[in-house]
MARFI-55667 format. One record per residue (C-alpha): residue in three letters; x, y, z. Coordinates in steps of 0.05 Angstrom, whole numbers, padded with zeros to 5 digits, always signed. Example, Ala and Ser with C-alpha at 12.3 -4.5 7.8 and 13.67 -1.06 7.14 Angstrom:
// MARFI-55667
ALA+00246-00090+00156/SER+00273-00021+00143/
This chain:
// MARFI-55667
MET+00000+00000+00000/SER+00027+00068-00018/TYR+00013+00132+00019/ILE-00009+00198-00010/ASN+00007+00264+00023/ALA-00061+00292+00044/GLU-00037+00363+00029/LYS-00031+00344-00045/VAL-00102+00317-00053/LEU-00147+00345+00001/PRO-00172+00416+00014/ARG-00140+00452+00073/GLU-00207+00456+00110/LEU-00215+00381+00108/ILE-00144+00369+00132/ASP-00157+00416+00190/THR-00220+00377+00209/ILE-00184+00309+00204/GLN-00128+00336+00247/GLN-00178+00348+00303/TYR-00187+00273+00307/VAL-00120+00245+00283/SER-00057+00287+00277/GLY+00008+00260+00249/LYS-00018+00189+00242/ALA-00029+00146+00181/ILE-00103+00130+00170/TYR-00138+00083+00122/ILE-00196+00110+00081/PRO-00235+00052+00050/SER-00254+00055-00023/VAL-00327+00066-00042/GLY-00363+00003-00065/LYS-00308-00044-00044/LYS-00331-00116-00044/SER-00324-00159+00018/TRP-00267-00209+00025/GLY-00278-00273-00015/SER-00338-00247-00054/GLN-00302-00250-00121/THR-00273-00320-00113/ASP-00293-00388-00084/THR-00243-00381-00027/LYS-00294-00364+00026/GLU-00338-00423+00007/TYR-00278-00470+00003/LEU-00254-00450+00072/HIS-00323-00458+00102/LYS-00330-00528+00073/ARG-00260-00546+00098/ASN-00276-00519+00168/VAL-00341-00559+00171/GLN-00303-00621+00150/ILE-00251-00609+00205/TYR-00307-00603+00256/ILE-00341-00667+00232/GLU-00275-00705+00237/TYR-00263-00676+00306/LYS-00333-00699+00329/GLU-00318-00768+00300/GLY-00257-00773+00345/ALA-00198-00743+00308/SER-00150-00708+00355/ILE-00129-00635+00349/ASP-00058-00657+00332/GLU-00082-00704+00277/LEU-00125-00651+00246/ALA-00069-00600+00249/ASN-00023-00648+00212/ASP-00076-00670+00161/TYR-00096-00599+00143/ALA-00027-00566+00151/LEU-00054-00518+00204/SER-00031-00501+00274/GLU-00066-00532+00333/LYS-00088-00463+00353/SER-00122-00454+00284/ILE-00157-00521+00290/LYS-00183-00502+00359/ARG-00207-00435+00333/ILE-00244-00470+00275/ILE-00277-00520+00322/ARG-00297-00465+00370/GLY-00326-00423+00313/ILE-00368-00480+00284/ARG-00392-00500+00353/LYS-00412-00428+00367/SER-00450-00422+00301/GLU-00487-00486+00316/LEU-00510-00458+00382/ASN-00535-00394+00349/ASP-00576-00432+00297/
């Protein structure tokens, strides 16, 4: 990501207003109409299916260590996936 000097693109009045909230710091201004992560590819769907499969295997008796090795993920990631699926089941 490259930075643009605000003084080169924004009116002085707007810079003065922004400086009341953030002065001397880098801020991110999101683009208008930006699509959400994974909306243009199948990645989001693929990861959801993978995570559900991990949860099914866990419920069928696979250990955290086995799942981490099988899916090339850390044990912490496997635990996070299981916790997330379990939580979504409770909310349904």
